[in-house]
N, C-alpha and C positions, 0 to 999 in steps of 0.2 A: 665944398664938400664929404665929395666922393675921397680927395686926396686926406680928409684928413680920417674919414675911416677907416683906409688903407695903412696912413701911417700909423692910427690905432692897430690896425690887428698886425701889423710889423711891431711894433713895440712889445705888445704882449705877446707873438712868437719868440722874440727873443729873450723875451723875462723868465719863457714857459723851458726853450733849450738852455737859458743860461741854470735857471732853474736844477732839470736834467744833470747837468753840466756836473754841478754841487754835487749830486746828491750820487749821480755816479762815482766821481775820480775825489769826491772828500773820503781819508780815512771815519773807518767803524773804530768807536771807543769800546772793549769786549772786555768784562772781565775771565779772570786768568789765574789760574790754580795757584794757592799758597801755599806752604811749607808750613803742619800742623805740625804737633810735640804729642806725645802719648796719647796714638789714636787706640781704643778699647773696638778688636774686633770682637760683633759675637753675631751669633746666628741665632733666630726665630722658629717656635717651634709652639701646637697650640695644640694641644689631647686635654686630660679628664685626670682629676686625682685619681685612683685604687690603692687598694690592698693588696700584698704579695701572698698574705698569706686570707683567706677568709674561704670560706664552707657553709656548702650548706649540708645544715646535716639535719637526718632523720629515723627510726626508731627500722630496726629491722627485721621486725615481724611486725603482720600486723594488729590491732585492734584498738580500742576507745579512750582514748585523752581523762586522764582523770585529776591527775594534779602541772597543773603549770608551775612554776617558779621563777621565771625572767619573762621576758617583758624591754621593748624596745629603747634601744638605747642603754640600758641595763648595764656594767663590768662583773663577767662573771670567771673566777677562778677556776683551772684547771682540776677538773673532775667531779666542779661543784655539780651536783644536781639541779635539772634543767624540767623535767616535764616524765607522767611513768602516765603508763597504760593498766588497765581492770589487767590484773592479776590468777583475777581467782581460776578459773577454768589450766595456765599454766601451774599456778598452785595442787592445782590436782594432784599434777601429769606430774609432776613431783614427784607430792606421797606418793601416786603409782607406782615409780619408782626406786622410793627409798622403798617398801614394801618388799616389791620384785628383788631390795638386794638384802634384807636381811631372808625370802624364799633365800634366795641364791645361799648365805652366808649358814646357816640351819641344810639342807644340804651338803651340802662342803662339811660339816664338823660328823653330821649321818654316816655318810660312805667315806672321810674316815677309818672310822671307829668299825665301818665292815671290812673295812684294812686290812686294820688290826687282828680283827680277827680271823682275818682269813691267813694272815702270814704268822700265827700261830693255829692254829687249824694243821699245815705248811708241815709247820715245823714237828707239830707231834707225831702228823702219820709221816715226814719223813723217818725221823725218830724210830716209830713202830716197823716198818716198813726195815729197818736197816740191820734189829733185831728181831724178828724174822725168817731173816736172810740170813743171821748167823745163826743160828738155836738149826732154821733144816739142815744146815751145811754139817754139823756134829751129830743131826739122825735127830730131834729131839723134836721137831714136829712134818709135817704135812708140807712138803709143795704144795700145796693147795693154799694149807694159809698163807704161808710169805709169800705166791702168788699174789693173792688175796689185797693182801698189804702192802704194794707196793701199785698197784690198781689206783689203790682207795690215795695215797700218795701222790701219787699221779695229776686224779682227778681237785684235790686238795692245792698242790701248784698250781691248776688250770684256774679252780678259782678263785688264785692269789691272784693270778695275771687280768681275772678281768675285775675287780674291785682297783684292781690299781687303776686299768681304764679309767673307772668311773671314777677314779678322783679325776683323772684329769681333762675328765668331760665337767668335773662339779664344778673344777677350779676354774675351765671354758666360762662357766653358765655364768660366775660368780664373776670374771674376768668381763663379760657382756652387761651384769645389769650395774654393775661399776660403770660403767661407758658408759651408759642409758641414762643413769643417778647425772653424772657428768652433764650431759646431751641436754635434759630435762631446765635445769641447774644455769646454766648457761642464757635457753632460753627463755628462761626469768630474768637472770638477768640484764635480756635484750627487750625484756619492760622498762627499761628506763635508763632515761637520755639524758647522760652528762659532759658539760664539754670536756674537747677533745687537747684545749690549752686559754690562758688565759686569755680575751677577749671581754669583746664588746657587744653586744648584741642587734645588729642591722637593724633587724624587723622579726614576727612573729607572724608565721603563716598559717596556722593555725589557731582555735581554742576551744576550751573542756567541750568533753559530750561530742567531741566529732572523731570519725572512723576514718584512720589513715591505714594507708597502703606499706609493706614495703618502701625505705625509703625511701617515700616520701618525705618533703625539706617540711618539717617544723620552725628551725630559725636555720636564719644569717649571721655565719658570727666574721668576724674580721679580730687579726690581731692590730691593734692602736701600732704595736711599733713599726709591723710594716710598712704602711703609710709613706706611700712615694707617687709620682708625676708621671704617669706618663705623657710624652708630646712627641709629633711627627713632626719629623723634619725631613723638607724635599730633599735628596738623594746630590742634588748639585751644593750643594750647602753643609750635608755632614762630615764631609773628609777631616774637617783640622777637629772633628771632637773627638775627645781620649775620657775615659773613667777615671773620675779624679779633678777634672777641671767646674771651677766657681762656674755655680749658677743663680739668676733671679725668677724668681715666682711668682708669678701675681693672677691672684685669684677672682672666678670672675662674681663671686658677690662681697671683694672684699679693692675692688682697683684701685683704693690710694694708694693702698699697702705694698708693699717690698720685702721680699722672703727671701731669703740668703739661700740660697744651695748646694751641692754640687750630684755632683752627673755619678752613678752610681754601676749602671749596667746602660750598654747597647747592645741592638738587635741585633740577630745572626744574620733575621731575613727579611727582606724588603717588600713593603706588598708592589704585589708587580704589576697594581694595576695608578695604583696613585701615585705610585716611585716615590714614598717614603722611610725612609728610617723610624725607630723605634727606637725612642732617645729616655733611660730612664733615669727619673733627681730622687733624691731622697732631705726632704728642706731639715738648713742645722737651729732655723729661728722659725716650729710651723705656728702655724692661729690655734687659738685653742677650744676650735668646732671643724672638721675634718668631714666634708661630706664625701662621699662614693659617687664617682661620675662628673661633680662641680668640675663646670671650664677652667681650664689657665694656659697660663702664660709661658712658655717656658725661651726663656735668653741665654745664651750659655756662653762665656768669654773661652772665644779658640785662643785669645793672642791678644797682644799689646804693637803698636808700631811704635817703637823712639821718636819717627820722622815723619811724615808723609806727606802723599800731596795727591787728593783725593779728588778724581774729578766724576759728579752727580753720572750716572746711567744714563742719565736721554740724550744726554752732550755728545753719547758715544756713541758708535752705528756700528752695523754687525754685532753685534755683543755677543756669543761665540761661549763667555764662560770662563776666558780665561784671558782675552785678545780682542781687540777692538779699530779701526780707527775714531780718530778725534782730528780737528779744524786748534792749528799750531799761526801761533801768527811769528813768519821771520822773514827780516832784511822790512819791516813796515807792509807789507799780505801773508791774506790766509794763504793757507796750505796745509792739506790731509795726510795727516802720517798711523801709523799701522804701528801699535805701539801693543804693552803686554800691562799685566796690572795681577797683582800679586794681591791680592783678598779687597773684600766688600765688607762695605760695611750697615749697620741695620736700616740707618736714612738713607740710603741708592747708591751710596757715591762707594767709589772703585779707586785704590791705592796704586798710582804707577810705581812700577817696577825699575828700582834705579837706575839700571842702564838709561830713562829719559826724563827724568831729574832737572834736565834745563832743558827741557822742553815749554815755550810761554802756550800753552792748551786750558783754549777757551771754553769757560764752564757754563754761558749761556750762550741757545742760540735766539738770536730776536729773528727770524725770518731764517730762507734761506740766503746760504754764502755761496760769492763762488772763488774760485780761486784766481791766485795774484791778487784777488781784490783789495785794495790800501784799509791797511786796523793798525790801530796800536790797544798796550794794554789796558785794561783801567787804572 
């Protein structure tokens, strides 16, 4: 009995040893890379729908809203009146400025008439003084009479100078009155809010009867022709993106639809915290309704590979964005080789550089592999 037990144990040990030997020495069958043709290389980014031209507009003066002519979703043309403030107080200021202008004009006319009178008197006094001087020279009149006439001529000339100065003051007062009227009329015009460009009303922040402060937003407008997608792309993936490259947009509200687009701008400043670059793309076929701030997925096609051998990133050790180590099958055994990659696809596969095309690179690692372990391609 004891001998039978020992024999059974020996047989079991032999079987286990044989199985272990087979596991250790039987070649592994592993999948390796195969050549693929016309492989697109795309870069992925998340972002939002934005408008390049968007404005929060309001009045430059304070007042009370008495008219509103636009609301959420309305399309407005450049120059179209959107709202008005109560104008009574400012209209009174305009009327006062107009009265001041009329007074200044009348004052200028009065001073101009006084100047004409002073000019005539100065000329008459000068003529009389000259005649008396001649008569004095002939001895037909006294010196005192001639001197009195000369004094009166000098005084008339001084009065003429004063009249000219009064006219200059009147003209300045008239210019000031015109400027005051223009300022009041400009302030009155600021009681009307007009659209600065063809736009869509995104929102209206105030209602009739509201008291508004200067520069307080009343409407938010956007130019629908300038809508684009702003996406954030990892710096490590953004190096090959160029303006004009084709792209695809997927809106969160329409996940089943793809909208063709094109890259129109690449930000010149990356986010220093997230290390992402801003990429702007404008759709070539846009959805009928576009909502600012909606989440969007952007895929930019940076190129196509006519032929490529793609290795899953999970099968690469020490990948640094350009190179790493892979397991290869050489002469029926496993070895590790350092290789270089030229591109990365959206499904996390890496394209081998052309000089490594002859390597049988393992694409799936079932468990820890050993250097020199027997293996064959699947």
